[in-house]
N, C-alpha and C positions, 0 to 999 in steps of 0.2 A: 223568578220561577217560570219554567217553560210548561205550557199546558198543551197537551196533545189530545184532540177530540176525534174519535173515530166512530162513524155510524155504520152499523151492520144491518143489512137487509132493508135499508131505506136511505133516502137522502135527507140530511138534516137541514131545516130552514135556517137562514142566517139569524133569526130571532132566537131560536133554540140554542144555537152555538154561543150567541152573546150572553144569554141567560146563564148557560152552563159556565162560561168563562168568569162571569161576575161572582157566581157562587163559589167556584174553586179559588178565585182570588182571595175571598174571605178567609180561607184556611191558612193563608200565609201570615195572617195576623197572629195566629195561635202558635205557629212554629216557623221562624224565619229561616230554618235550615232546609226547607223543602226545595229540592233541586228541580224536580219534574213531577207533573201530574198526568197520568194516563187515564183518560176517561173514555169508556166504551159505552155507547148507546146502542141498544139492539131491540129487535122485536122477537119475543120468545115464540116458539111454535105452539100451536094449540088454539082452542077456541075460548080460552078464559079472557074476560074483559081486562084483567090485570096482566097484560102481556108486554108492557114496556119496561125495559130494565136499564139500569145505570150501574156500571162497574167503575170503581175508582181505585187506582193503584198509585200511591205516592212514593217517590224516591227520596228517602231521607237517609243521610249517613248513619249506618248502624242498623237500620230497619226499613222495611217496606210495607206499611200497613195497606191492606186490601179489604174491600167490601163490595157487596152487590145488593141492590135494592130493586124491587119490582113494584110497579104501580099501574094505574089506569092511563096516566099520561106521562110523557117524558119529563115535563116540568116537575110534576109531583115526585117522580122517581129521583130526579137530580136533587130536589130539596131534601127528600128523606135521606139520601146518601150523604149529602154534605153535612146534615145535622148529626148523623151517626158518626161521621169521620171527625167532626168537632169534638164529640164526646171521647173518642179514642185519643185524639191529640191532647185533650185536657188531662186525661188519665195518665198519659205518658210524659207529661210536661215535667222537666226537672224543677225541683223546688229549692 
């Protein structure tokens, strides 16, 4: 699986990129057909403390699940997004 991490309006630390890569790698255990994962980390405009967002778009043959989560830190946003994507992948898993 190819993982593409893009940071918008900031420069991501190597630790954040490594954390994100490890979390996304865990999704491949639920669905081995994932071709690519596009992860976009961005700072949302506004004065809200929960302004760090993580968007995940998976490229899977036949469908492309997408979601976006926002939290106070990027690590929290990535963790929330991967947990939500795990639920989506489990729901769509062929039985």
